[in-house]
Residue, then its C-alpha position, 0 to 999 in steps of 0.5 A: m345910204s342903202a337899206p341894211s338887210s338885217i339889224c339886231l336891237l339889244r335892249t333887254s330891260a326894264i319895262g319903261d326903257v323897252t317902251h322907249v325902243v318901240p318908236l325906234v322900231r317904228t322909224l326903222q320900219r318906216a325908212w326900210p320896210q324890207t329890213s329884217l329886224t331882231w330884238i333881244v329882249g328880257k323874258l318879262e319885257r317881251k310879254l309887253v312887245s312880242d306881237l309887234p309886227g315885223v320883228e323877231f324876238v329872242t328872249f334873254d332870261k337874266s335869271a338863268g345867268w351864263a346859261g341865258m347868255r349861251d341860249v341867246a348865242a345858240a339862237l343866233q348861231g350862224r348869223q351876222f347882222d349888218a348892224l347891232l344897235h347895243m342900247q344897254v350899257a350894263l356889264r351883263s348886256n355887254l357880255l351878252s353882246l359878245g354872242i352877236k355877230a354884226k359888221r357894225r356895232i353901235g353903242y353909246d357915246r363915251a360919256r354914257a358908256k360904262d362897264l366896258h361898253g366901249l370894248v364891245i362896239n365900234e361905233r357910237i351914237p352922237a355925244r349929247t347931254g339933256e336928253h330924255v331917255l327915249q330920245a337917246i334910244g332914238s338916236f341909235c338910228e343916226p349912224l345908219g343915216l336916219k333921224q327919228t322925227e316921229v314918236r309912235w308906239d301903237i303897241p298891240v293890245s288883244e280883244e281879250d285883254r281889252a274885254w278883261a279891262a272893260e269887265q273891271w269897271p263897265d261904266d265911263r266914270p273918270t278913273l285914277l289908276v294908282s301904281p305905287t311901287s317902283s323897282h327902285a324902293l327909294r323912289n317909292w312914296l309913302p303909303g299914307r300919302y297915296a291914300a290921302v290923294m286916293d280919298h281926295a279923288a274918290a270924294r271928287g267922283w272919280r273911280v280909283v283903281l289900285i294896280g301892281g305886279p304879283s311880287s310880295g313887295e308890290r303886295a305889301m305896298a298895296d296893303a299898306v295903302l289900303a289900310a290907310c284909305r278911308e274909301d276902299p279902291l278897286d284893288l287889282t294888284g297882282k291880277d293884271t298882266l302887262k298887256k292887261m295893264l296897258a288896256m286898263c291904261s287906255r281906259a283910264q284918265l290919269l295914272l299916279t305913279p313914281d318913276s316906274g315901268p307902269m309910267h311909260v306903259a300909260n304914256a305909250a297908251g296915250t294916258k295922262v300921268l301924274g308922276l312923282h319925281a324927287a329921286s329922278n329927273p323927269a326931264r330925262s326919265g318922266p313920261y315922254s309925251d306930257r310931263r305937265w301933271c308931274v310933281d317935280k321935286y328933283d332940284d329941291a332934292a339936289r339941293k338937300y342931299l347934294g348941296k347944289p341945284a339940279s343944274e350943277i349935277p351930271w345929267g341923269s343923276k339919281i338921287e336915291h337917298p332915304g327920305v328923299m320922296e318925303l319932299i313931295e307933299v299931299d298937297d303937291v299931288v292934289e294940286r296936279f291932280e286938279a290941274a289935270a282933271g281941269a285940263m280934261g274938263i272933268g269938274 
């Protein structure tokens, strides 16, 4: 088919899912370099991707409620796109899409659609199960006649942010980043168990760096972890930005984290990820490029809390029950840490 003149991408949040859209952008740009791309993105998430070349960004501030939706509609007033790729099914995003005029409105298949999503689209991506979230997002180019065959991020990082990251630890000792907090509290591991793994890494000669955002919840988790540590890590909680985190990930050997945005930022930077999965399925939402170093207790969680194996529950089910992350023991994480270190040739 001929190249469309304009495409609008709608994926406002969250950080991890926004990183999954970047390879789709690269696919579209590679196939149709003259096609105009406009991305409706969240206010925070824009800070990670706003300097992607060849993309126009329109910010959606969800905290502004209806006013935020009106602002997006005003920014697009008088414009009609050849295609809208509607990659978010939440009710707020479905309402937001009403302010976007497009001839083709491509959304999720029926099984993955919810919150009236089917009423605001006129085409659907192929119905599949067993896909990683990145693959599902990548399939939005298929109704347009393309196929995402390559996954590439190359998210820009400024020299200023790289310099800041280099100042935090100037030597090349192997570095373990620890981002202990997910936006879903029931995905968080126990502070004392984080501390035990961090102490193990420090005893093995690794530098340990604690990172996280400026929110009160992330500060509280960091403080609880620090209180349980025998060896003091470098605490950069609340001191970085999304771009600085990307720069730090590119300098570190390994990130320890639950299912969270930093997991996917690190993966996009090419950093190995020791992901902690019990509440969510790593095959669907783990680090896309390499899940060998993740701890996977998802099947154990399904059996304990749902009474059946993971293979018998709907794909993508969350098992966010109190205590679910306690299924992950310190020894499970230490074993994956040592396996990753061995694979990297770090004795």
